[in-house]
KESESE-641504 format. One record per residue (C-alpha): x, y, z; residue number from 1. Coordinates in steps of 0.001 Angstrom, whole numbers, plus 500000, padded with zeros to 6 digits. Layout:
<pts>
PT;x;y;z;k
PT;X;Y;Z;NUM $
...
</pts>
This chain:
<pts>
PT;x;y;z;k
PT;283562;107899;764422;1 $
PT;280771;109015;762124;2 $
PT;277136;108409;763026;3 $
PT;275601;105547;761046;4 $
PT;272382;106575;759316;5 $
PT;269879;104673;757224;6 $
PT;267136;105752;754842;7 $
PT;263979;103672;754706;8 $
PT;262511;103949;751176;9 $
PT;265262;105813;749383;10 $
PT;263391;105424;746092;11 $
PT;260909;108265;746673;12 $
PT;261652;111921;746039;13 $
PT;262169;112710;749734;14 $
PT;264318;109604;750220;15 $
PT;266586;110367;747280;16 $
PT;266893;113990;748419;17 $
PT;267943;112736;751863;18 $
PT;270638;110615;750216;19 $
PT;271893;113569;748156;20 $
PT;272175;115868;751173;21 $
PT;273506;113312;753659;22 $
PT;276223;112115;751277;23 $
PT;278171;115355;751848;24 $
PT;277420;115595;755587;25 $
PT;280784;115554;757408;26 $
PT;279601;113769;760571;27 $
PT;277388;110974;759277;28 $
PT;277784;107947;757029;29 $
PT;274918;106401;755093;30 $
PT;275356;102692;755808;31 $
PT;272001;101375;754597;32 $
PT;269206;102391;752239;33 $
PT;266061;100390;751584;34 $
PT;263409;100296;748892;35 $
PT;260411;098062;748605;36 $
PT;260304;097656;744829;37 $
PT;264004;098232;744126;38 $
PT;265554;095888;746718;39 $
PT;268536;094082;745248;40 $
PT;269361;096813;742756;41 $
PT;272182;099275;743183;42 $
PT;271434;102884;744048;43 $
PT;273173;103894;740811;44 $
PT;270729;101817;738754;45 $
PT;267714;103538;740260;46 $
PT;269218;107021;740583;47 $
PT;272232;107593;738306;48 $
PT;272803;111002;739906;49 $
PT;273643;109168;743169;50 $
PT;276101;106764;741518;51 $
PT;279039;108006;743633;52 $
PT;277397;106460;746690;53 $
PT;277951;102985;745193;54 $
PT;275720;100969;747515;55 $
PT;272970;098361;747201;56 $
PT;269325;098959;748024;57 $
PT;268405;096557;750790;58 $
PT;265049;095055;751694;59 $
PT;265431;095715;755429;60 $
PT;267227;098319;757515;61 $
PT;270579;097407;759051;62 $
PT;271860;098441;762468;63 $
PT;272006;102266;762408;64 $
PT;272146;105096;764935;65 $
PT;269613;107256;763111;66 $
PT;266837;106053;760811;67 $
PT;264941;108293;758406;68 $
PT;261645;106889;757170;69 $
PT;260477;108195;753817;70 $
PT;257733;105628;753399;71 $
PT;254137;106726;752796;72 $
PT;251936;107168;755853;73 $
PT;250674;104034;757613;74 $
PT;253540;101903;756232;75 $
PT;255996;104357;757744;76 $
PT;254652;103932;761282;77 $
PT;255417;100216;761284;78 $
PT;258963;100792;760011;79 $
PT;259547;103507;762610;80 $
PT;258346;101263;765442;81 $
PT;260795;098566;764354;82 $
PT;263706;101033;764166;83 $
PT;262880;102449;767600;84 $
PT;262841;098969;769110;85 $
PT;266273;098379;767562;86 $
PT;267614;101385;769465;87 $
PT;267814;103968;766672;88 $
PT;266748;107572;766845;89 $
PT;263969;107932;764271;90 $
PT;262860;110788;762046;91 $
PT;259609;110089;760244;92 $
PT;259015;112163;757117;93 $
PT;255503;110796;756664;94 $
PT;252429;112011;758549;95 $
PT;252215;109037;760904;96 $
PT;253297;110761;764126;97 $
PT;252288;114387;763525;98 $
PT;248745;114277;764896;99 $
PT;248423;113770;768638;100 $
PT;244858;112450;768548;101 $
PT;244601;108839;767217;102 $
PT;240942;109371;766339;103 $
PT;241853;112368;764203;104 $
PT;244598;110322;762556;105 $
PT;242072;107603;761713;106 $
PT;239622;110177;760352;107 $
PT;242113;111755;757955;108 $
PT;244293;108772;757023;109 $
PT;241620;106052;757049;110 $
PT;243677;103685;759191;111 $
PT;243999;102741;762842;112 $
PT;247355;103908;764158;113 $
PT;249542;100891;765026;114 $
PT;251177;102610;768026;115 $
PT;248933;105358;769418;116 $
PT;250993;105428;772621;117 $
PT;253861;106926;770602;118 $
PT;251852;109907;769366;119 $
PT;252416;111858;772572;120 $
PT;256068;110806;772735;121 $
PT;256840;112003;769209;122 $
PT;258162;115562;768951;123 $
PT;256802;117707;766158;124 $
PT;259968;118581;764294;125 $
PT;259472;122194;763337;126 $
PT;262843;123144;764712;127 $
PT;262177;126857;764968;128 $
PT;259301;126213;767386;129 $
PT;260427;123059;769234;130 $
PT;264220;123167;769330;131 $
PT;264633;122171;773031;132 $
PT;262228;119245;772634;133 $
PT;263917;118084;769426;134 $
PT;267278;117956;771204;135 $
PT;265934;115381;773688;136 $
PT;263783;113342;771301;137 $
PT;264110;109777;770076;138 $
PT;261191;110077;767645;139 $
PT;260616;113083;765425;140 $
PT;257486;113733;763387;141 $
PT;258888;115741;760515;142 $
PT;256315;118414;759570;143 $
PT;254444;118382;756294;144 $
PT;255665;120636;753504;145 $
PT;252581;122889;753510;146 $
PT;252450;123226;757320;147 $
PT;256147;124144;757498;148 $
PT;255700;127255;755371;149 $
PT;252335;128165;756891;150 $
PT;253353;127777;760535;151 $
PT;256553;129748;760067;152 $
PT;254524;132452;758297;153 $
PT;251963;132785;761087;154 $
PT;253873;131884;764268;155 $
PT;255117;135401;765181;156 $
PT;251670;136933;764671;157 $
PT;249981;134243;766746;158 $
PT;252559;134382;769534;159 $
PT;251998;138102;769925;160 $
PT;248220;137795;769562;161 $
PT;248006;140392;766809;162 $
PT;245583;138446;764583;163 $
PT;242055;137112;764906;164 $
PT;240969;133524;764537;165 $
PT;239743;133597;760913;166 $
PT;242746;132496;758842;167 $
PT;242815;131863;755087;168 $
PT;245739;130058;753441;169 $
PT;246236;129798;749685;170 $
PT;249156;127569;748681;171 $
PT;250743;126737;745318;172 $
PT;252797;123551;745062;173 $
PT;255084;121984;742504;174 $
PT;254358;118472;741262;175 $
PT;257109;116717;743245;176 $
PT;254970;117296;746333;177 $
PT;252734;114463;745148;178 $
PT;255616;111968;745214;179 $
PT;256524;109492;742474;180 $
PT;253167;107727;742436;181 $
PT;251541;107851;739031;182 $
PT;248309;109796;738616;183 $
PT;246479;111364;735721;184 $
PT;246725;114933;737056;185 $
PT;250532;114667;737239;186 $
PT;251070;113689;733589;187 $
PT;252907;116339;731593;188 $
PT;249998;116971;729228;189 $
PT;247628;117411;732167;190 $
PT;249842;119579;734374;191 $
PT;251684;121688;731800;192 $
PT;250268;125198;731247;193 $
PT;247614;124443;733835;194 $
PT;246731;125348;737432;195 $
PT;244174;123517;739512;196 $
PT;242835;123592;743044;197 $
PT;242623;120236;744784;198 $
PT;241515;118741;748118;199 $
PT;238876;121469;748218;200 $
PT;236889;119554;750850;201 $
PT;239908;119246;753145;202 $
PT;243606;118499;752720;203 $
PT;245322;116027;755058;204 $
PT;247729;118739;756199;205 $
PT;244849;120855;757530;206 $
PT;244456;119139;760948;207 $
PT;248220;119322;761415;208 $
PT;248163;123062;760778;209 $
PT;245250;123631;763148;210 $
PT;246832;121507;765887;211 $
PT;250086;123453;765765;212 $
PT;248503;126884;765342;213 $
PT;246528;126220;768516;214 $
PT;249692;125133;770304;215 $
PT;251443;128396;769411;216 $
PT;248778;130428;771203;217 $
PT;246155;128403;773104;218 $
PT;244182;131607;773709;219 $
PT;243262;131729;770022;220 $
PT;241064;129065;768388;221 $
PT;241937;129447;764711;222 $
PT;239316;128791;762044;223 $
PT;241462;127799;759068;224 $
PT;240489;127705;755410;225 $
PT;243276;125995;753464;226 $
PT;243219;125595;749694;227 $
PT;246211;124089;747844;228 $
PT;246838;124409;744110;229 $
PT;249000;122345;741765;230 $
PT;251141;124354;739386;231 $
PT;253439;123166;736564;232 $
PT;256843;123293;738226;233 $
PT;258951;120587;739825;234 $
PT;259851;122019;743243;235 $
PT;258563;124697;745534;236 $
PT;255648;125875;747631;237 $
PT;254422;129435;747920;238 $
PT;251794;130135;750579;239 $
PT;249808;133342;750966;240 $
PT;248290;133631;754447;241 $
PT;245594;136139;755409;242 $
PT;244172;137028;758827;243 $
PT;242392;140056;760332;244 $
PT;244543;142178;762595;245 $
PT;243365;142271;766209;246 $
PT;245057;145608;766730;247 $
PT;246117;148459;764485;248 $
PT;249629;147945;763180;249 $
PT;251623;149414;760330;250 $
PT;253642;147435;757808;251 $
PT;256798;148631;759507;252 $
PT;255655;147458;762936;253 $
PT;254697;144031;761620;254 $
PT;257995;143658;759813;255 $
PT;259889;144620;762982;256 $
PT;257924;142015;764950;257 $
PT;258860;139307;762441;258 $
PT;262509;140336;762250;259 $
PT;262740;140208;766045;260 $
PT;260978;136852;766209;261 $
PT;263321;135197;763712;262 $
PT;266533;136929;764713;263 $
PT;269293;134328;764775;264 $
PT;267281;131634;763022;265 $
PT;269645;130133;760436;266 $
PT;267032;129018;757922;267 $
PT;264243;131602;758183;268 $
PT;264705;134897;756421;269 $
PT;262335;137836;756645;270 $
PT;262721;139441;753222;271 $
PT;262030;142944;751961;272 $
PT;260034;141944;748875;273 $
PT;257590;139142;748072;274 $
PT;259708;135968;747728;275 $
PT;259832;133617;744763;276 $
PT;260096;129829;744821;277 $
PT;263263;129896;742695;278 $
PT;264966;131725;745546;279 $
PT;264653;128587;747686;280 $
PT;265276;125909;745068;281 $
PT;267401;123068;746502;282 $
PT;268211;124863;749771;283 $
PT;266856;124710;753326;284 $
PT;265542;128265;753644;285 $
PT;262036;129495;754267;286 $
PT;261582;133062;753038;287 $
PT;258875;135147;754686;288 $
PT;257367;138464;753650;289 $
PT;254894;140005;756139;290 $
PT;252843;143062;755272;291 $
PT;249536;144790;756036;292 $
PT;246595;145707;753823;293 $
PT;245549;149006;755467;294 $
PT;242239;149117;753541;295 $
PT;240974;145934;755200;296 $
PT;243202;145964;758325;297 $
PT;244390;142496;757360;298 $
PT;247755;140825;757855;299 $
PT;249217;139233;754726;300 $
PT;252193;136891;755025;301 $
PT;253805;135221;752023;302 $
PT;256203;132339;752566;303 $
PT;258056;130040;750211;304 $
PT;260342;127034;750480;305 $
PT;261557;123989;748597;306 $
PT;259108;121228;749449;307 $
PT;261805;118533;749150;308 $
PT;264385;120334;751312;309 $
PT;262982;122629;754032;310 $
PT;259655;120877;753496;311 $
PT;261083;117361;753900;312 $
PT;264695;116120;753707;313 $
PT;266501;119292;754768;314 $
PT;264239;119812;757741;315 $
PT;264807;116175;758719;316 $
PT;268582;116698;758662;317 $
PT;268192;119926;760631;318 $
PT;266360;117875;763265;319 $
PT;269002;115145;763179;320 $
PT;271777;117677;763744;321 $
PT;270065;118974;766871;322 $
PT;269319;115455;768151;323 $
PT;273012;114555;767786;324 $
PT;274320;117798;769284;325 $
PT;275837;118920;765983;326 $
PT;275730;122436;764525;327 $
PT;272206;122923;763232;328 $
PT;273336;124069;759795;329 $
PT;275788;121228;759169;330 $
PT;275315;119678;755749;331 $
PT;272684;122264;754849;332 $
PT;274756;125280;753881;333 $
PT;273961;125130;750155;334 $
PT;272589;128192;748409;335 $
PT;269640;128189;746031;336 $
PT;270061;126919;742477;337 $
PT;269317;129765;740068;338 $
PT;267852;130191;737518;339 $
</pts>
C-alpha cells in the first residue's frame, strides 16, 4: 500500500513543485492538497500543467501519513502542529522550525513561536549532515534555499578546521525564490536586465546559516557576512563563499578533501569547473567547486542548485524517503533541463 501524503498550500511555487515531483513517486500517493485562496477549485484550474492529477484543492488537510507544509512562516507552524497531533510525519518547508532559539525566531520573524517546545524536537533536514537524525524524526525543518547551498559548500572545510572564522557569502538568486507574492521589485520591467542586492542589513536565512555552521564545528565561531542578490532568471541560486585558510593547502588538496567528504552522496557533486545554475535546473543536485586563491591564501567555494528542488521540494522528498525507509533517491532521479 502506498503512503498517503498531503501538501498544505499547494498553490505556491514550492507546493506546486512538490506536487509535480510526488506525482511520479512510485511509493506515495497524493491524497490531499490544500490552498487558502484556491479552496474549492480543481488543481487543473490553478495549475494546468498538473491537470493529470485531477483532484480538488481542499480547505483543510485530510488524514495522511506524511504532511508537507508549504505555507509561509508563522502560518506554517500552526498547520504543522495540527498535522503532528493528527499522527502524521511532518516536513515543514517554511522557516518555522529551523531556529532552535525561540527568542532568535521572534527577532527575525517578528512573531512569537506558537510551539517553542517543538524547536528542539525538530530535525534540521539537511540530509547530508543529519541523515541518522532524519531517519528517526517526526518533524523535519526543511532548510532554506540559501543555507542549503552555503552549508554544503562550507561543511567539509569546517569539519576539517581548515578555515578561519571570517566567512563571506555572496549569493545570486532567481525570482522564484521570492514566492508568488506580488512586489514591485519582481515585476518584469523592474527585474529584467537588472541585478540588485537586497536584505543588506540582514537576511532571514543568516541566523540559520550561523546556527548550522557552528554545529558543524563548535570549535569555530564563524563571523558571517551574507549578501544576496536578485537576478533576472526564474530558478537557481549560485553562492560564492570565501574564507581565510587556517593552514596552507593547494587547490588539489582542497579538492581531494571535498571529494572524500562527499563520496557516495547521491545529490552532491564536486565538479571540476565552476558550476552554472542551468546545470541544476529542475533536478535535486547541488554542484560544488572548491578552489584556493594562493595570492591571498583564501578558500573559495562556489555552489549552485535549483532553489525549488534541492532548495525546497526535492530536499523535502529526500527527507521523506529517509523517514519512510525508502531509497533516498526515489522520485528524484531526473536530470537537469537544458538549455
